C-alpha positions as CSV (number, residue, x, y, z in Angstrom):
1,M,-27.6,-7.9,6.0
2,V,-24.1,-8.3,4.7
3,H,-22.8,-5.8,7.2
4,L,-24.2,-7.9,10.1
5,L,-22.5,-11.0,8.7
6,R,-19.2,-9.1,8.5
7,L,-19.7,-7.8,12.0
8,A,-20.4,-11.4,13.2
9,V,-17.2,-12.7,11.6
10,F,-15.1,-9.9,13.0
11,S,-16.6,-10.4,16.5
12,A,-15.9,-14.1,16.3
13,F,-12.3,-13.3,15.3
14,V,-11.8,-11.0,18.2
15,L,-13.4,-13.4,20.7
16,L,-11.3,-16.3,19.6
17,A,-8.2,-14.2,19.8
18,L,-9.1,-13.1,23.3
19,A,-9.9,-16.7,24.3
20,T,-6.3,-17.7,23.6
21,Q,-5.0,-15.2,26.1
22,Y,-6.2,-16.8,29.4
23,P,-2.9,-17.5,31.3
24,R,-4.4,-19.7,34.1
25,Q,-5.7,-22.4,31.8
26,P,-3.9,-25.6,31.2
27,W,-1.6,-25.6,28.2
28,R,-3.7,-28.2,26.3
29,R,-6.8,-26.0,26.4
30,R,-4.8,-23.0,25.3
31,R,-3.2,-24.9,22.5
32,Q,-6.7,-26.2,21.4
33,R,-8.0,-22.6,21.3
34,V,-5.0,-21.4,19.3
35,I,-5.7,-24.2,16.8
36,Y,-9.3,-23.1,16.6
37,F,-8.2,-19.5,16.1
38,I,-5.8,-20.5,13.3
39,L,-8.4,-22.7,11.6
40,F,-11.0,-19.9,11.8
41,F,-8.5,-17.4,10.3
42,L,-7.7,-19.8,7.4
43,A,-11.3,-20.5,6.7
44,V,-12.2,-16.8,6.6
45,S,-9.2,-16.1,4.4
46,L,-10.1,-18.9,2.0
47,E,-13.7,-17.6,1.8
48,V,-12.5,-14.0,1.1
49,G,-10.1,-15.3,-1.6
50,L,-12.7,-17.5,-3.3
51,S,-15.3,-14.7,-3.3
52,R,-12.6,-12.2,-4.6
53,R,-13.4,-9.4,-2.2
């Protein structure tokens, strides 16, 4: 079960990173996706730090 959760978090990380790379989108949408990516990264890092793993 833990492995599936880790796979889901990693998959979300990769998908958010890829979503920031669409060059034909308006800059506001790209900026919004980059902000989501950064917030997701910070939330996952905080969770890993709090759980000490």
